[in-house]
N, C-alpha and C positions, 0 to 999 in steps of 0.2 A: 194422529190427531195432536200429539204433543208437539210435533214439528210445526204444524199449522199454527197452533195457539202461540207457541214460543216465537215463531217467526213474525207473526203479525204484531206482537208487542215489542220484542227485542230486536227484530231484524233491522230496524232502521236506527238503532242507537249508534251514536258516533264512536269512531275509533280512529285516533290519529295514527296513521301509518304511511309508509312510503310505497311506491309502486314496486312490485316484485316481478315484473315482466317487461318485455319491450313493446307490448301491445299499446296501441293508442286508439281511443274511440273519438271519432270526429262526426260532428253534425254541423255542416257549414251554414245552414239556414239560421241557426241560433248561435253561431260563433263558438261552438263547443269543441275544445280539444282537450282530452283528458287522458292522463296516464292510467294504467290499469293495475289493480291489485287483485291477483287470483286469490279467492277465498274458499274456505272449506267450512263444512258444518262444524259448529261448536259441539262440545261434549253433550250439551242438552238439546241438540238438534235444531239450533237456531243459527242464523247467519248474522254477522255483524258488519254493517256497512262502514267502509272507510270514511273518514271525516271529509276530506277535500278532494278526493279522487274517486274514480268509479271502481266498484267491486264487481268481479266476474266470477260466477259460479257455473260450472259445467253441470247443468241440471239433468239433462237426458239426451238421448240421441237427437242430433240436429237442433238442440235448444240451448243456447248460451244465454244465461240470465245475468242481467246487469242491474246493479242497484247503486243509487247515489242519493245524497240528501238534497231536498228541495230548497234548502236554505244556502247551499253551497254549490257544488258542481252541477247539479241538475236543476238549478234555479229557473232556467228558461225552457225546460222540457215541455212545459205546458203550451209553448208556442209552436211546437212541431205539428205538422199536419200530414194526413194520409198523402202519400206520393213523395214526401221529402226523403232525401237520401242520407244514409249513415255509412260510415266506413269503419271497419275493424280489421286489422291484420291485412291491409291492402285489398280487402274484398268489399264490394259495394252492396248495400242492402237498401231495399225500398220499403218505407212504412206502409203496412197493409191495414193495421187496426190501431185505434186510439180510443181508450176507454177510461172513464173516471168512475170508479166503483167505491161504494161504501166498504170500509175495511172489514166490517162484520160479514159482508156477503162474498168475500173473495175466497175462492177455492184454490189454495196454493198447489194442491196436487194437479189441478187443471192448468194453472199457470206454468208449472215446471214440467209438464208431460212432454214426451217425445213428439217431435214434429216430422212431417213427411219431407220437408225441404229445410236446408240450413236456415235457422231463424235466430234473430236477436230478440230477446224479451227484456224490455227496460221497465223498471218500476221505481217510483218515488212517492213520497208523501204529498198529500194535497188536502184541501178543505180546512176545517177549523182545528186549531190546536187543542188537544185534549190535555196533555201534560208533557213536560220535558221535550222530547223529540218525537212525540206521537201525535198523529193527526187522524181525523175522522175518515179520510178517503185516501185512495191511492190512484195515481195515474199509471196505467199499464199500456205499453206500446209494443207492438210486434212489428218486426221488419224482416222481410225474406230476402235471401241472397238473390241478387240481380243476375239474370242470364247474360 
């Protein structure tokens, strides 16, 4: 529960860092090309989103979790639609779900759980600004590896 509470508050706080991998996330329909910073849990079980690039966290088997700020790198994420394609590490993924959820109703254990097929899970802030870099909602998108 500490992870959940901490992530929901601190998880989207900015951190100015550079990419630490050769991975690139692409979403052609919204002209997104982003370097990747592989991130780990902080000592307090939170994740810190990089400021202007995408953060990647290996959440569980077949679930790669990607976070970015809605005011910077993920500013157009809201324009993606089911069926749009994403590319990561030269692999193509197709968006299967697009949800806008109240922050208070998100089960991070469900978001980060293992998947049956290789899946990208993208999340960014949405809704009304509460304070600083915190908003009332999150956009959560899942995309499955294309056969």
